N, C-alpha and C positions, 0 to 999 in steps of 0.2 A: 541447829536447831539450838540447841541453846544462849546465841550470840543475840538474840532479842531480847529488848530491854522488857523487864523485869516481867522475864517467861516465869523463872522460878516462885513468886509473888503470886501469879494466878493458877499456876499449881494449887497451892497452899489451900487458894481460896477457892480452889471449885473442890477444891477434896473435903475443906472439910464445910462447903454454903451447899457445896451441889451448881451444877450449870445451868444456866437461865438458855435456853434456847431460844429466847424471844431476837436474838435480832441474827437470822439468817449470814451464813457464809456465798460467797458471790464467786461461782465456780463460770471456767471457760473448758466449753466440753475441747476436746483439739484431736477427733481422730478415736481411741481407744482410753487417753488419757485427759485427765481433769487438774486445771490449773487454778489454783484458790487465786484469785484479785484482793481481796477483803476477809480477812480471821484468818490470818497465816496464824496470830497467836494466839488464840483461842483453841486450830484445829493442831498445833504442836503439843500445847496445856493437854487437851486431851488422849491426844497420842502417847505421850509419858503416863500418864494415869492410866492405860488400858493394861501399860508392861512394865511395870516401876522396877519390874527384877531386874529388866534390859539396860538402867538408866540409873543401878543402882550406887554406883560410884556418884554421879551427878545429883542425883537428889536423895532424903531421907525420910521414904517413906515403907512402908510394910506390906501393905496389900494392895490390890488394884482396885480403880472404883471401875462400878458396871454404868457403863457409855451405853446413853440412848440415844435412837435416830438424830443426825443431826442435821436441823432446817439446812438448804442450801437452794439458792437460785442461782440456775444452773442457764449460760448465754450459751449461742451458736459463734459469737462476735465481738472482736476484739474491743471494739467498740462501744464497750459500758463505759 
């Protein structure tokens, strides 16, 4: 997850300024699973912020960020 370009910068930016939930993630429903096609970095940053203790060796934050529901456009076809 931390191999994404500028993920750490995005984590700190969301933590300090909040998450702008104005651009939906593009997600494909695949049976019981969901595959993120657009917005992987944003979702990864939010996952880290939701559980900072789990990533304490990777990121220097002391408390979890409260995550509001995330807007998603869910598709059932891979041809998006």
